[in-house]
Kinemage of the C-alpha trace (Angstrom):
@kinemage 1
@onewidth
@group {chain A} dominant
@subgroup {mainchain}
@vectorlist {calphas} color= white
{ca unk a 1} P -0.023 0.035 -0.070
{ca unk a 2} L 1.156 3.508 -0.773
{ca unk a 3} L 2.125 5.737 1.983
{ca unk a 4} L -0.494 8.576 2.400
{ca unk a 5} L 0.699 9.985 5.761
{ca unk a 6} L 1.430 13.340 4.079
{ca unk a 7} L -1.725 13.677 2.066
{ca unk a 8} L -5.272 14.936 2.658
{ca unk a 9} L -7.672 12.243 1.707
{ca unk a 10} L -11.082 13.363 0.469
{ca unk a 11} L -14.185 11.198 0.056
{ca unk a 12} L -17.030 12.390 -2.059
{ca unk a 13} L -19.925 11.089 -0.011
{ca unk a 14} L -23.270 9.796 -1.278
{ca unk a 15} L -23.023 9.464 -5.228
{ca unk a 16} L -26.500 10.799 -5.543
{ca unk a 17} L -25.879 13.912 -3.554
{ca unk a 18} L -23.750 17.031 -4.148
{ca unk a 19} L -20.568 15.597 -2.623
{ca unk a 20} L -18.553 14.931 -5.836
{ca unk a 21} L -19.708 18.181 -7.437
{ca unk a 22} L -18.585 20.310 -4.484
{ca unk a 23} L -15.326 18.296 -4.136
{ca unk a 24} L -14.515 19.053 -7.741
{ca unk a 25} L -15.417 22.700 -7.507
{ca unk a 26} L -13.453 23.094 -4.282
{ca unk a 27} L -10.293 21.409 -5.622
{ca unk a 28} L -10.352 23.430 -8.811
{ca unk a 29} L -10.695 26.786 -6.974
{ca unk a 30} L -8.036 25.908 -4.349
{ca unk a 31} L -5.542 24.617 -7.002
{ca unk a 32} L -3.779 22.335 -4.578
{ca unk a 33} L -0.805 20.352 -5.952
{ca unk a 34} L -1.546 16.691 -7.123
{ca unk a 35} L 0.842 15.385 -4.421
{ca unk a 36} L -1.176 17.002 -1.601
{ca unk a 37} L -4.561 15.259 -2.148
{ca unk a 38} L -5.758 11.740 -2.792
{ca unk a 39} L -9.473 11.202 -3.493
{ca unk a 40} L -11.397 8.105 -2.390
{ca unk a 41} L -14.301 7.774 -4.827
{ca unk a 42} L -14.955 6.414 -8.208
{ca unk a 43} L -14.071 7.757 -11.678
{ca unk a 44} L -17.601 7.229 -12.983
{ca unk a 45} L -19.035 9.368 -10.196
{ca unk a 46} L -16.326 12.168 -10.598
{ca unk a 47} L -16.847 12.206 -14.350
{ca unk a 48} L -20.745 12.541 -13.949
{ca unk a 49} L -20.406 15.680 -11.768
{ca unk a 50} L -17.604 17.640 -13.384
{ca unk a 51} L -13.913 17.679 -14.364
{ca unk a 52} L -10.857 17.995 -12.224
{ca unk a 53} L -8.241 20.352 -13.420
{ca unk a 54} L -5.407 18.738 -11.639
{ca unk a 55} L -4.377 15.043 -11.807
{ca unk a 56} L -5.087 13.812 -8.262
{ca unk a 57} L -4.784 10.138 -7.442
{ca unk a 58} L -8.131 8.475 -7.029
{ca unk a 59} L -8.502 5.379 -4.914
{ca unk a 60} L -11.385 3.478 -6.703
{ca unk a 61} L -14.317 2.381 -4.610
{ca unk a 62} L -16.493 -0.042 -6.598
{ca unk a 63} L -19.831 1.329 -7.840
{ca unk a 64} L -21.747 -0.728 -10.311
{ca unk a 65} L -25.077 0.989 -9.985
{ca unk a 66} L -26.398 3.911 -11.948
{ca unk a 67} L -26.030 7.309 -10.562
{ca unk a 68} L -29.496 8.603 -9.589
{ca unk a 69} L -29.007 12.168 -8.600
{ca unk a 70} L -31.399 13.196 -5.867
{ca unk a 71} L -32.447 9.758 -4.985
{ca unk a 72} L -31.702 7.821 -1.801
{ca unk a 73} L -30.564 4.372 -2.536
{ca unk a 74} L -28.925 1.388 -0.836
{ca unk a 75} L -26.129 1.390 -3.440
{ca unk a 76} L -25.277 4.883 -2.569
{ca unk a 77} L -25.309 4.164 1.156
{ca unk a 78} L -22.974 1.182 0.630
{ca unk a 79} L -20.668 3.326 -1.474
{ca unk a 80} L -20.527 5.891 1.370
{ca unk a 81} L -19.695 3.317 3.918
{ca unk a 82} L -16.989 1.585 1.787
{ca unk a 83} L -15.383 5.071 1.030
{ca unk a 84} L -15.189 5.766 4.829
{ca unk a 85} L -13.760 2.312 5.545
{ca unk a 86} L -11.102 2.678 2.764
{ca unk a 87} L -10.067 6.241 3.933
{ca unk a 88} L -9.574 4.970 7.485
{ca unk a 89} L -7.393 2.007 5.979
{ca unk a 90} L -5.003 4.182 4.190
{ca unk a 91} L -4.278 6.413 7.260
{ca unk a 92} L -3.753 9.798 5.619
{ca unk a 93} L -2.530 13.063 7.379
{ca unk a 94} L -6.117 14.316 7.435
{ca unk a 95} L -9.529 13.310 6.252
{ca unk a 96} L -12.113 15.540 4.517
{ca unk a 97} L -15.559 13.844 3.982
{ca unk a 98} L -18.338 15.099 1.720
{ca unk a 99} L -21.873 14.578 3.087
{ca unk a 100} L -23.499 11.099 3.255
{ca unk a 101} L -27.127 10.235 3.827
{ca unk a 102} L -27.792 8.242 6.947
{ca unk a 103} L -31.029 6.613 5.665
{ca unk a 104} L -29.065 5.496 2.560
{ca unk a 105} L -26.375 3.888 4.718
{ca unk a 106} L -29.265 2.267 6.750
{ca unk a 107} L -30.912 0.863 3.559
{ca unk a 108} L -27.572 -0.705 2.876
{ca unk a 109} L -27.491 -2.297 6.366
{ca unk a 110} L -24.854 -0.071 7.682
{ca unk a 111} L -26.474 1.029 10.819
{ca unk a 112} L -24.593 4.210 12.108
{ca unk a 113} L -25.944 7.630 13.005
{ca unk a 114} L -23.378 9.409 10.984
{ca unk a 115} L -19.952 9.460 9.572
{ca unk a 116} L -18.322 10.278 13.010
{ca unk a 117} L -19.523 7.007 14.361
{ca unk a 118} L -18.150 5.030 11.260
{ca unk a 119} L -14.607 6.762 11.803
{ca unk a 120} L -14.766 5.938 15.490
{ca unk a 121} L -15.327 2.216 14.675
{ca unk a 122} L -12.360 2.047 12.366
{ca unk a 123} L -9.907 4.496 13.978
{ca unk a 124} L -10.423 4.621 17.649
{ca unk a 125} L -8.147 2.612 19.875
{ca unk a 126} L -7.033 2.415 23.523
{ca unk a 127} L -10.135 3.999 24.812
{ca unk a 128} L -10.332 6.880 22.177
{ca unk a 129} L -13.749 8.464 21.436
{ca unk a 130} L -14.516 10.554 18.521
{ca unk a 131} L -16.159 13.886 19.264
{ca unk a 132} L -17.838 16.452 17.184
{ca unk a 133} L -16.278 19.956 17.347
{ca unk a 134} L -17.953 22.625 15.063
{ca unk a 135} L -15.519 25.421 14.048
{ca unk a 136} L -15.969 28.831 12.501
{ca unk a 137} L -12.693 30.685 12.811
{ca unk a 138} L -12.389 31.161 16.601
{ca unk a 139} L -16.050 30.301 17.296
{ca unk a 140} L -16.090 26.743 18.461
{ca unk a 141} L -18.865 24.407 19.624
{ca unk a 142} L -18.571 20.848 21.225
{ca unk a 143} L -21.460 18.522 21.406
{ca unk a 144} L -21.747 16.494 24.510
{ca unk a 145} L -24.308 14.209 22.748
{ca unk a 146} L -24.431 13.693 18.984
{ca unk a 147} L -27.058 12.103 16.596
{ca unk a 148} L -29.645 10.929 18.978
{ca unk a 149} L -33.303 11.841 19.751
{ca unk a 150} L -33.911 14.383 22.376
{ca unk a 151} L -35.684 11.951 24.620
{ca unk a 152} L -32.539 9.680 24.550
{ca unk a 153} L -30.137 12.315 25.746
{ca unk a 154} L -28.449 10.816 28.894
{ca unk a 155} L -25.968 13.205 30.476
{ca unk a 156} L -23.963 11.961 33.495
{ca unk a 157} L -21.303 13.603 35.657
{ca unk a 158} L -18.488 11.236 34.350
{ca unk a 159} L -19.467 11.762 30.775
{ca unk a 160} L -19.046 15.591 31.056
{ca unk a 161} L -15.916 15.198 33.038
{ca unk a 162} L -14.298 12.918 30.582
{ca unk a 163} L -15.307 14.672 27.489
{ca unk a 164} L -14.259 18.149 28.740
{ca unk a 165} L -10.928 16.891 30.212
{ca unk a 166} L -10.171 15.312 26.695
{ca unk a 167} L -11.208 18.599 25.040
{ca unk a 168} L -8.708 20.548 27.022
{ca unk a 169} L -5.902 18.325 26.125
{ca unk a 170} L -6.898 18.517 22.430
{ca unk a 171} L -6.982 22.306 22.561
{ca unk a 172} L -3.581 22.394 24.178
{ca unk a 173} L -1.934 19.725 21.959
{ca unk a 174} L -3.550 20.310 18.569
{ca unk a 175} L -4.622 23.890 18.614
{ca unk a 176} L -1.889 25.265 20.860
{ca unk a 177} L -4.321 27.054 23.101
{ca unk a 178} L -2.980 26.788 26.677
{ca unk a 179} L -5.580 26.915 29.455
{ca unk a 180} L -8.562 27.259 27.267
{ca unk a 181} L -11.652 28.792 28.614
{ca unk a 182} L -14.873 26.767 28.216
{ca unk a 183} L -18.520 27.820 28.618
{ca unk a 184} L -21.004 24.995 29.495
{ca unk a 185} L -24.561 25.221 28.288
{ca unk a 186} L -27.373 24.133 30.622
{ca unk a 187} L -29.828 21.619 29.125
{ca unk a 188} L -32.972 23.247 30.590
{ca unk a 189} L -34.469 26.634 29.925
{ca unk a 190} L -32.686 29.198 32.161
{ca unk a 191} L -30.114 26.482 33.069
{ca unk a 192} L -32.871 24.929 35.317
{ca unk a 193} L -33.475 27.884 37.639
{ca unk a 194} L -32.106 26.129 40.624
{ca unk a 195} L -34.067 23.031 39.979
{ca unk a 196} L -37.410 24.809 39.316
{ca unk a 197} L -37.209 24.080 35.417
{ca unk a 198} L -35.085 20.976 35.666
{ca unk a 199} L -32.548 19.339 37.906
{ca unk a 200} L -29.817 18.227 35.394
{ca unk a 201} L -27.660 21.423 36.019
{ca unk a 202} L -27.853 21.054 39.815
{ca unk a 203} L -27.578 17.270 40.033
{ca unk a 204} L -25.298 16.423 37.111
{ca unk a 205} L -23.693 19.344 35.477
{ca unk a 206} L -22.516 21.386 38.482
{ca unk a 207} L -20.791 18.384 40.185
{ca unk a 208} L -18.965 17.770 36.964
{ca unk a 209} L -17.888 21.304 36.797
{ca unk a 210} L -16.568 21.018 40.418
{ca unk a 211} L -14.624 18.002 39.481
{ca unk a 212} L -13.164 19.617 36.284
{ca unk a 213} L -12.038 22.643 38.255
{ca unk a 214} L -10.106 20.477 40.651
{ca unk a 215} L -8.479 19.078 37.518
{ca unk a 216} L -7.433 22.775 36.572
{ca unk a 217} L -10.060 23.112 33.767
{ca unk a 218} L -11.279 26.722 33.288
{ca unk a 219} L -15.042 26.218 32.852
{ca unk a 220} L -18.150 28.160 33.601
{ca unk a 221} L -21.008 26.774 35.717
{ca unk a 222} L -23.876 25.550 33.575
{ca unk a 223} L -25.349 28.736 31.996
{ca unk a 224} L -28.373 29.512 29.948
{ca unk a 225} L -27.397 28.681 26.428
{ca unk a 226} L -29.478 31.516 24.652
{ca unk a 227} L -27.400 34.080 26.621
{ca unk a 228} L -24.079 32.440 26.115
{ca unk a 229} L -24.555 32.258 22.343
{ca unk a 230} L -25.682 35.826 22.099
{ca unk a 231} L -22.278 36.876 23.350
{ca unk a 232} L -20.478 34.435 20.973
{ca unk a 233} L -22.478 35.447 17.968
{ca unk a 234} L -22.057 39.156 18.617
{ca unk a 235} L -18.336 38.726 18.853
{ca unk a 236} L -18.199 36.579 15.695
{ca unk a 237} L -20.240 39.012 13.628
{ca unk a 238} L -18.005 41.906 14.836
{ca unk a 239} L -14.810 40.028 13.779
{ca unk a 240} L -13.728 39.661 17.336
{ca unk a 241} L -12.763 36.361 19.275
{ca unk a 242} L -15.713 35.131 21.273
{ca unk a 243} L -15.485 35.346 25.105
{ca unk a 244} L -14.859 31.524 25.363
{ca unk a 245} L -12.467 29.245 23.388
{ca unk a 246} L -15.219 26.740 23.086
{ca unk a 247} L -18.999 26.428 23.997
{ca unk a 248} L -20.030 22.969 25.167
{ca unk a 249} L -23.581 22.170 24.074
{ca unk a 250} L -25.682 19.447 25.792
{ca unk a 251} L -27.260 18.340 22.553
{ca unk a 252} L -27.098 18.712 18.807
{ca unk a 253} L -29.334 21.577 17.810
{ca unk a 254} L -28.523 23.499 20.881
{ca unk a 255} L -24.946 24.034 19.550
{ca unk a 256} L -25.385 23.900 15.705
{ca unk a 257} L -28.241 26.459 15.283
{ca unk a 258} L -26.321 29.424 16.679
{ca unk a 259} L -22.975 28.657 14.900
{ca unk a 260} L -24.584 27.902 11.578
{ca unk a 261} L -26.732 30.950 11.775
{ca unk a 262} L -24.071 33.361 12.057
{ca unk a 263} L -21.224 31.356 10.216
{ca unk a 264} L -23.134 29.553 7.424
{ca unk a 265} L -20.674 27.854 5.027
{ca unk a 266} L -17.659 28.693 7.168
{ca unk a 267} L -18.876 26.261 9.776
{ca unk a 268} L -16.740 23.087 9.541
{ca unk a 269} L -17.512 19.836 11.331
{ca unk a 270} L -14.428 18.577 12.802
{ca unk a 271} L -13.860 15.084 14.250
{ca unk a 272} L -11.476 15.162 17.111
{ca unk a 273} L -10.279 12.571 19.717
{ca unk a 274} L -8.843 10.212 17.098
{ca unk a 275} L -5.180 10.010 15.798
{ca unk a 276} L -6.488 11.624 12.476
{ca unk a 277} L -8.400 14.924 12.304
{ca unk a 278} L -11.427 14.800 10.049
{ca unk a 279} L -13.333 17.726 8.576
{ca unk a 280} L -16.557 18.013 6.654
{ca unk a 281} L -18.849 20.796 5.360
{ca unk a 282} L -21.646 21.714 7.976
{ca unk a 283} L -24.400 21.071 5.472
{ca unk a 284} L -25.843 17.715 4.050
{ca unk a 285} L -26.249 15.974 0.881
{ca unk a 286} L -28.849 18.534 -0.638
{ca unk a 287} L -30.510 15.846 -2.793
{ca unk a 288} L -32.928 18.515 -4.000
{ca unk a 289} L -30.096 20.233 -6.063
{ca unk a 290} L -27.994 17.253 -6.808
{ca unk a 291} L -26.972 16.909 -10.420
{ca unk a 292} L -28.022 20.595 -11.314
{ca unk a 293} L -24.494 22.046 -11.150
{ca unk a 294} L -25.649 24.711 -8.744
{ca unk a 295} L -24.275 23.469 -5.426
{ca unk a 296} L -22.098 25.938 -3.554
{ca unk a 297} L -18.646 24.652 -2.650
{ca unk a 298} L -17.986 27.116 0.067
{ca unk a 299} L -18.397 24.631 2.867
{ca unk a 300} L -16.134 22.115 1.250
{ca unk a 301} L -13.444 24.818 0.677
{ca unk a 302} L -13.651 25.645 4.321
{ca unk a 303} L -13.393 22.023 5.343
{ca unk a 304} L -10.195 21.495 3.239
{ca unk a 305} L -8.748 24.745 4.254
{ca unk a 306} L -9.194 23.733 7.923
{ca unk a 307} L -6.607 20.882 7.600
{ca unk a 308} L -4.030 22.528 5.240
C-alpha cells in the first residue's frame, strides 16, 4: 500500500448527492498540488459531476449501479460506507468527507448515526472516542451528545468530566491554546432555575464542573445557552474573538443552530479525539439540487482549508 501519511484524503460522500460536485469545484478553486491530495471515490461518479483540473490520485471504490442524482438508494449508502472504511485504512494526514445520507447507509444495512460513528469504529483505539467539534474561525462548539433523539439524551457527571478533560488536552496539543476557557450550556431553559425548570444542571452538570475545576479546567457553571450564544454571535459578527475558546452544548441543535446561523458555510464539522483529524462541510447531501451543477462549494473549501 502507498504511503498517504502526508496527504489529505477526500471522500465524495453519497454518489446521488452534491458531494462529488462540491469536491471538484473546491479542488479546482483551491488549486492544490496533485501530491497533496488523494480522492477516495469512483471515476464514473467524478466524471458525472464535473472535471478536475489537476491529476489527483483516485482510490477507486467499486460502484456498479447507476447514478441517480437526488435519490436515496442502498447502493449509494454502501458506497458511502466503503469509502469511509477505505479512507481509514490508508491512514492519511487528514480526512475531509463530503456529506452522506444516513438513511441510505441504513438501507444498505450499515447502521450508524453518522460519519463520526463510522470513523470511530475504524480509527479509535485504547479508549479513544470521536467527538464532534464545530468550528468557524475562533467560534467553536463541542457537542456532549451527537445524533440521537432528544428523549434519549443521557448526561452523566462522568461523561461531562471525561469529554471536557479530553477537550482541554486536544486544545492544548492540537490547537496550541494553553489553559482554554470553556462555557458549559445548561440543558434546560434558564439552566434549570435552581431546579425549578429541571434538575440536570444542579444534580449532574455542576458536580462535573466542580470535578473539572479540581483538575485545573477553566469552565463556567452551567449557564443559559441563549445568553451564552448571544455573546459568541455578537463577537463573531464583529470580527472579534468570542469570550470563550469553546462552547459546550448539551445536544445537537442547541449548539449547531447558533453557529450555523452566524457562520453559514464557514462552519466546519471537525472530528477530534482520534489520531487523524477529520473535517466536513456543515451541510448535508442536498438531494434537491444534486446533479444540477448549482451547489455552493464554500463549505467544502472551508473544510479543506481547515486541515491545510
